[in-house]
N, C-alpha and C positions, 0 to 999 in steps of 0.2 A: 484202355485208357491208362491203366497202371503202368504198362510198358513205356508209354510216352512220357509219363511223369518221371519214371526212373531214369530214362535217357536224358531228359532235361536236367535233372538233378546232377547226373554224372557230368554232363557238359558244363554246368555251373561250377562244380567242384574242380574240374580240370582247368577251367579258365581262372579261377581264384588261385589255384596252385601256381599257374604260370605267372600271374601278376605278382604273387608273393616272391617268387624266385627272381624276377626281374627287379623288383624293388630292393631285394637283398644285394644284388649285384650293383645296382645304382648307389646304394649306401656305402658299400665297400669302395667303389670308385671315388665317390665323393670325399670319403675320409682320406684316401691317399692323395687326392688332388688338393685338399685343404692343407694337408701336411707339407706337400711340395710347395704350395704357395707361401706357407709360413717360412719354410727354409729359404726360399728365393728372397723373401723380404729381409731375412737375416743377412743373406748374401749381399743384397743391395746396401744394407746398413754397413757391412764390412767394406764394401767398395767406397762408401762415403768416408769411412775411417781411413781407407787406403789413400783416397785423394787428399785427405787432411795430412796424412803422414808424408805424402809426396811433396807437400809444401815444406815440410821440415827438412833440415839439412842432412839428417842422418838417414841412411838407406836401410838399416836393419828393421826398423819398425814398419816401413813401407812394404817390404817384401813379405814380412810376416802377415800383415793384414791382407795383402793380395792373395797369398796362398790360402788363407782361411776362407776368404770369399770364393776362391776357385773351388775349394772343397765343398762349400755350401751349394754352389751351382751344380757340381757333379752329383751330389746327393739328391738334389731336386730333380735332375734329369733322370736319374735311376728310378726315383719314385714315379715320375710321369710315365716312363716306359712300363713299370710294373702295373700301374693303373690301367694301361691299355691292354694288358694281357689278362685282366680279371674277366673270366667268362663263367657262365652258369655251368653247373655240373651235370652229371648224368640224370639227375632228377628232372631237369627240364625236358629231356628226351622222353622220359616216362610220362610226364604231364602232357606233352604234345601228342603222344601216342594215345593216351586216354581220351583226350579231346577229339582226335580224329576218329577214334572208335565210336564215341558217342555221336558224332556228326553222321557217320556212316549208318548207324542204327536208326537214327532219326530220319535220315533220308529213305531208308528202307521202309520204315513205318509210313512215312508221308507218301511214298510211291504207291502204296496199296491202301487207299482209303477204305476199301471194302473190308479189309481185315481190321482196320481201326474201328470202323463203325460196328462190325459184328462183335468185336471184343467189348465195345462199350454198351451195346444193346443186348447181345445174346446172354450175357451173365444175368442181368436183372430179369430178363424174360424167362430164362430157365428157372430162376427162383420162384417167380410167380406161378409158372406151370406146375412145378413140383409141390408148391403149397396147395394149389387148387386140387391136384391129384390126391394129396394126403387128406385134404378136407373131404373130398368126394368119397375116398375109400373109408374114411372114418364114419361116414353117414350111411354106408352101404348096409343092406339087410344082413342079419346074422347068418342066414342060410348061404348067401354068396360067399361069405368069409370062410364058412366051414368046408365048402367044396374046394 
């Protein structure tokens, strides 16, 4: 029974580790996406400024605003691409291997219920028998002990 408990704990630890790794990846992606959204919003603001300047008769201010907005969009695109490349590291492979190992061992234990039952029953039964034998030998006549 102790084997089964250890395997279940190992499986729970591996699944917890996997969930933690995926949450870390999601947090990193979310931060990069939020930054990209902020920069895109600034780009739209600059496009608005560019539209305003387009109405003005001077061309210098217009092209300056358009180039700044274009640079903002370029940075946002780079961040979006970077967010898509964020992947879990080698620790996820290790956690998956631990989980698979725990599942295999649980399957092996479950495939042989006789071993599971014998492990659960044989230990306590042997303890009872050994206590009874010690108790019996402790009450034996002194002559039998001397021989």
